[in-house]
C-alpha positions, 0 to 999 in steps of 0.5 A: 500500500502506498504511504499516506502523505498527510501527517499530524503536527507530531509526525505520526501517520494516521492509519488508513480507513478500516478495510482500505486496501490499495494496489498500484499497477492493477492493469497494464498501460496497453489495457488502460489505453484500450479502456479509455478508447472504449469509455470515450464512446460511452454516452456520459451525462452530467452527474446529478446530486440533489438538484446540483450538477457535479463537475464530472460526467457519469454512466452506470451499468448494472445498477444506477443510484438515484440520489433524489429517491435514494434508491437503486434502479436496474440499468443496462448490463455491464458491457463486455469490454469492462468484464476483464477489468471487473475480473481484475478488480474482484481478484484484487479485492477478494470478491467474486467478479460476478458479485461486482454487479454495478459499474460507475464510469466517471470522467472528471474534468481537469482540476475537478474535485469531490468534496468530503463524502461517504459512499452509499451503504447499499453498495457495500464494498467499493472497488475503484480503478483510476485511469488516465491520471493520478488521483489525490484521495483525502480521508478524514474521520472524527476522533473525539471533537477533532478530525484526523486527516490523511491523503493518498495519491492513487496512481493511474492504473491503480485500484483501491478498496473501500 
């Protein structure tokens, strides 16, 4: 696992979130290029969240979460070109690939960020794969009356499990 980079005033490194795992180089550069080419062909749409539009475009396969209704809806099945990535992600996470029933493809504009959030519990374990660029993850957890913070750079082609 890559080291967390933010430290407290006394130099101690916060522990990663419980259950978090990270692996660099989950897929090859050639596989990444092929995936990016196929993703560019998808009909991505602006991300909608409680009446706001996020600075990213998305599409879901298998299941789609409707934030307005706080409900999951079935959608088109995961396309064949994503199945090898699902296999790699499941193997990394120790999850049967078939148990990964939802794929959310997200395209971020340069400089776009996601604010502090918690993934919906309905998804259970979340496996993510970073493509095309490194991504800074910032984590925080409440410890008493203060927040403990840590960050990690997820390298392109890497995977993480939350």
